[in-house]
C-alpha positions in Angstrom: 0.0 0.0 0.0 1.5 3.3 -1.2 0.4 6.3 0.8 0.2 9.4 -1.4 -1.0 12.9 -0.3 -4.7 11.9 -0.9 -4.5 8.8 1.2 -2.6 10.5 4.0 -5.2 13.3 4.1 -8.1 10.8 4.2 -6.6 8.9 7.2 -5.7 12.1 9.1 -9.1 13.7 8.5 -11.3 10.7 9.1 -11.7 11.0 12.9 -12.8 14.6 12.6 -15.0 13.8 9.6 -16.6 11.1 11.7 -17.2 13.5 14.6 -19.0 15.9 12.3 -21.0 13.1 10.7 -22.1 11.8 14.0 -23.1 15.2 15.3 -25.0 15.9 12.1 -26.8 12.6 12.3 -27.7 13.4 16.0 -29.2 16.7 14.9 -30.9 15.6 11.6 -33.4 16.7 10.3 -32.7 20.0 12.1 -30.3 21.3 9.5 -30.0 24.6 11.5 -28.2 22.7 14.2 -26.1 20.8 11.7 -24.9 24.1 10.2 -24.3 25.8 13.6 -20.9 27.5 13.8 -20.0 25.9 17.2 -20.9 22.6 18.8 -22.8 23.0 22.0 -24.0 20.9 24.9 -27.6 19.7 24.6 -28.0 19.9 28.3 -26.8 23.4 29.2 -26.4 25.0 25.8 -22.8 26.2 26.3 -20.3 26.0 23.5 -17.9 23.1 23.8 -14.3 23.7 24.4 -11.6 22.3 22.0 -10.6 19.7 24.6 -14.2 18.3 24.5 -14.1 17.9 20.7 -11.2 15.4 20.3 -12.7 12.4 18.6 -13.0 9.3 20.8 -10.5 10.6 23.4 -12.9 13.3 24.8 -15.6 10.7 25.1 -13.3 8.4 27.0 -11.8 11.0 29.3 -15.3 12.4 30.1 -16.6 8.9 30.7 -19.4 9.4 28.2 -20.9 12.6 29.7 -20.7 16.3 28.9 -18.3 18.2 31.1 -21.2 20.0 32.7 -22.5 16.6 34.0 -26.1 17.3 32.9 -26.3 15.0 29.9 -24.8 11.7 28.7 -23.1 11.9 25.3 -24.8 9.9 22.6 -23.1 6.5 22.8 -22.9 6.3 19.0 -20.5 9.3 18.9 -17.4 7.2 19.4 -18.8 4.4 17.3 -19.4 6.9 14.4 -15.9 8.4 14.8 -14.2 5.0 14.8 -16.3 3.8 11.9 -15.3 6.8 9.8 -11.6 5.9 10.4 -12.3 2.3 9.4 -14.0 3.6 6.2 -10.9 5.6 5.3 -8.6 2.6 6.0 -10.8 0.4 3.8 -10.8 2.9 1.0 -7.1 3.3 1.1 -6.5 -0.4 1.1 -8.9 -1.0 -1.8 -7.8 1.9 -4.0 -5.6 4.9 -4.4 -5.9 8.5 -5.5 -9.2 9.7 -6.8 -10.8 6.2 -6.4 -9.8 6.1 -2.8 -11.2 9.6 -2.1 -14.5 8.7 -3.9 -14.8 5.5 -1.9 -14.3 7.2 1.4 -16.8 9.9 0.5 -19.3 7.2 -0.4 -18.7 5.4 2.8 -19.0 8.5 4.9 -22.3 9.5 3.3 -23.6 6.0 4.0 -22.4 6.3 7.6 -24.5 9.5 8.1 -27.5 7.8 6.6 -27.0 4.7 8.8 -26.7 6.7 12.0 -29.8 8.8 11.1 -31.8 5.6 10.4 -30.8 4.1 13.7 -32.0 7.3 15.5 -35.1 8.1 13.6 -36.0 5.0 11.5 -35.8 7.3 8.4 -33.1 7.6 5.7 -32.4 11.2 4.6 -33.3 11.8 1.0 -30.4 14.2 0.8 -28.1 11.1 1.0 -30.1 8.4 -0.7 -31.2 10.5 -3.7 -28.0 12.6 -3.8 -25.8 9.5 -4.0 -27.5 8.4 -7.2 -26.2 11.1 -9.6 -22.9 11.1 -7.7 -22.5 7.3 -8.3 -23.3 7.7 -12.0 -20.6 10.4 -12.2 -18.1 8.2 -10.3 -18.9 5.2 -12.6 -18.3 7.4 -15.7 -14.9 8.3 -14.2 -14.1 4.6 -13.7 -15.2 3.3 -17.0 -16.8 5.9 -19.2 -20.3 5.8 -20.7 -20.5 2.0 -20.6 -19.8 1.9 -16.9 -22.2 4.7 -16.3 -24.9 2.9 -18.2 -24.3 -0.2 -16.1 -24.6 1.8 -12.9 -27.8 3.5 -14.1 -29.4 0.1 -14.8 -28.3 -1.1 -11.3 -29.8 2.0 -9.7 -33.2 1.4 -11.5 -33.2 -2.3 -10.7 -32.3 -1.6 -7.0 -35.1 0.8 -6.5 -37.6 -1.4 -8.4 -36.8 -4.6 -6.4 -37.2 -3.1 -2.9 -40.1 -0.8 -3.8 -42.0 -3.8 -5.1 -41.1 -5.8 -2.0 -42.3 -2.9 0.2 -45.6 -2.7 -1.8 -46.2 -6.4 -1.6 -45.5 -6.6 2.1 -47.9 -3.7 2.8 -50.6 -5.4 0.7 -50.2 -8.8 2.4 -49.6 -7.7 6.0 -51.5 -4.4 6.1 -48.6 -2.5 7.6 -45.2 -1.1 6.7 -42.3 -3.4 6.4 -39.6 -2.0 4.2 -39.7 1.7 3.6 -39.1 3.5 0.3 -36.0 5.0 1.9 -34.5 1.5 1.8 -35.4 1.3 -1.9 -33.8 4.7 -2.6 -30.7 3.5 -0.7 -30.4 0.3 -2.8 -30.8 2.5 -5.9 -27.9 4.6 -4.6 -25.9 1.4 -3.9 -26.6 0.2 -7.5 -25.3 3.5 -8.9 -22.0 3.0 -7.1 -21.7 -0.7 -8.1 -23.2 -2.9 -10.8 -26.4 -5.0 -11.4 -24.5 -8.2 -10.4 -23.7 -6.7 -7.0 -27.4 -6.1 -6.1 -28.2 -9.6 -4.8 -25.1 -9.6 -2.7 -25.9 -6.2 -1.3 -29.4 -7.3 -0.3 -28.2 -10.6 1.2 -25.3 -8.9 3.0 -27.6 -6.2 4.3 -30.1 -8.7 5.6 -27.3 -10.8 7.3 -25.8 -7.7 8.9 -29.3 -6.6 10.2 -29.9 -10.1 11.7 -26.5 -10.1 13.3 -27.3 -6.7 14.8 -30.5 -8.0 16.3 -28.8 -11.0 17.7 -26.1 -8.9 19.2 -28.7 -6.6 20.8 -30.5 -9.5 22.3 -27.3 -11.0 23.7 -26.6 -7.6 25.3 -29.9 -7.9 27.1 -32.1 -5.7 24.9 -35.6 -6.9 24.4 -36.8 -6.7 20.8 -40.4 -7.6 20.0 -41.0 -9.7 16.9 -43.1 -6.9 15.3 -40.7 -4.1 16.4 -39.5 -1.7 13.7 -35.8 -2.4 13.0 -33.7 -0.2 10.7 -32.5 -2.0 7.6 -30.5 1.0 6.4 -27.3 0.4 8.4 -26.9 -3.2 7.2 -27.7 -2.2 3.7 -25.2 0.7 3.9 -22.4 -1.7 5.1 -23.1 -4.2 2.3 -23.2 -1.3 -0.3 -19.8 0.0 0.8 -18.3 -3.5 0.8 -19.7 -4.1 -2.7 -18.3 -0.7 -4.0 -14.9 -1.6 -2.7 -15.1 -4.9 -4.5 -16.0 -3.2 -7.7 -13.1 -0.7 -7.4 -10.6 -3.5 -6.5 -11.8 -5.5 -9.5 -10.8 -2.6 -11.8 -14.2 -1.0 -12.1 -16.2 -3.9 -13.6 -18.2 -6.6 -11.8 -20.7 -7.6 -14.4 -22.4 -10.5 -16.0 -20.6 -12.2 -18.9 -21.3 -10.3 -22.1 -21.9 -7.0 -20.4 -21.5 -4.4 -21.7 -22.9 -5.6 -25.0 
């Protein structure tokens, strides 16, 4: 692995990017708080000092509580920061230069969507819909018009598959199962991968979600059989892994004979 300026920057910036992403997911959909000039304590409202903004370290030193002692820090803060670092590491190992930067940006956008889904059971349209044209542009950079056409087909198929599944579940069970946010996220995943990756993304997302439920139950958390469980985090993880596989394969991961 050769570390150039782009790779070094990604690794150095990743903890701070993760801190911002986690704070933004905590505030979403209140974009006013997301764009605030200074981070502040949710308990007392005071602006946080620089020593309270060091990723992971501040959380550990403060034992998970704001320095004022009035409020516990969101437990997913250090998780989001460490995950952002892991995303940068994975991007640097799988690619280099522009491809590594694009992979990290894709992963960080997915991280924001996943954290927002965990907190609100909703996936932000700004991410799911915004990643579609971004993915098509990235595909064009990787392989020109042919790769972009393949990504567009994958995006359309991804949305159609999960949207149809959501509609069918609602008709059969009379309640929401999958949301259209999940369909939009799979469309975005398709735009960043290929049609052949879609089954793996859905299977990987389902497996990751089931593992998350099992881990929560082992930790003593009670989850009712009909409880709403976010599918976005598992789907995001599988989408990022699939994109890295596409990049590592040189841009193409398609059926024999494609492109025609």
